C-alpha positions in Angstrom: 74.1 -5.9 59.2 76.1 -3.0 58.5 76.9 -0.6 61.6 77.3 3.0 61.5 80.2 4.7 63.3 78.7 7.8 65.4 81.2 10.7 65.1 80.9 13.1 68.0 80.4 16.6 67.4 83.1 19.3 67.1 84.1 21.0 70.1 82.6 24.4 70.5 85.5 27.2 70.5 86.7 28.5 74.1 86.4 32.1 75.0 89.7 33.1 74.3 89.5 31.4 70.5 85.9 32.8 69.9 87.7 35.9 70.8 90.4 35.8 68.5 88.0 34.6 65.7 86.2 37.7 66.1 89.0 39.6 66.0 90.3 38.8 62.6 87.3 37.9 61.3 87.2 33.9 61.4 84.7 31.7 61.3 84.0 28.0 62.0 82.0 26.1 59.7 81.1 22.3 60.1 80.9 20.1 56.9 78.9 16.8 56.7 80.4 13.5 55.2 78.6 10.7 54.1 80.8 7.8 54.0 80.2 4.3 52.1 82.9 1.9 53.2 86.2 3.7 52.8 85.0 6.9 51.0 83.6 10.0 51.9 81.1 12.0 49.9 80.0 15.9 50.7 76.7 15.0 49.3 74.2 12.1 50.3 73.0 11.7 46.3 76.6 11.0 45.4 77.2 8.4 48.3 73.6 7.3 47.2 74.5 6.9 43.7 77.7 5.1 44.5 76.0 2.5 46.6 73.4 1.6 43.9 76.4 1.1 41.4 78.0 -1.1 43.9 75.0 -3.1 44.2 74.4 -3.3 40.7 78.0 -4.6 40.2 77.5 -7.2 42.7 74.4 -8.4 41.5 75.7 -9.1 38.0 78.8 -11.1 39.8 76.2 -13.8 41.0 
């Protein structure tokens, strides 16, 4: 059975940080990653495609 690690959401900027970001036009974005084993993928379709390749390869070995 596979277990998945829950990753806590990023902290919101403090008032000071938010003000500085506003002054300089800096914006904060969060990027989701999908992890399969030790590898991270930015797109779910890429992670699923790799998982299917891994499954196919493991079936051939049996």
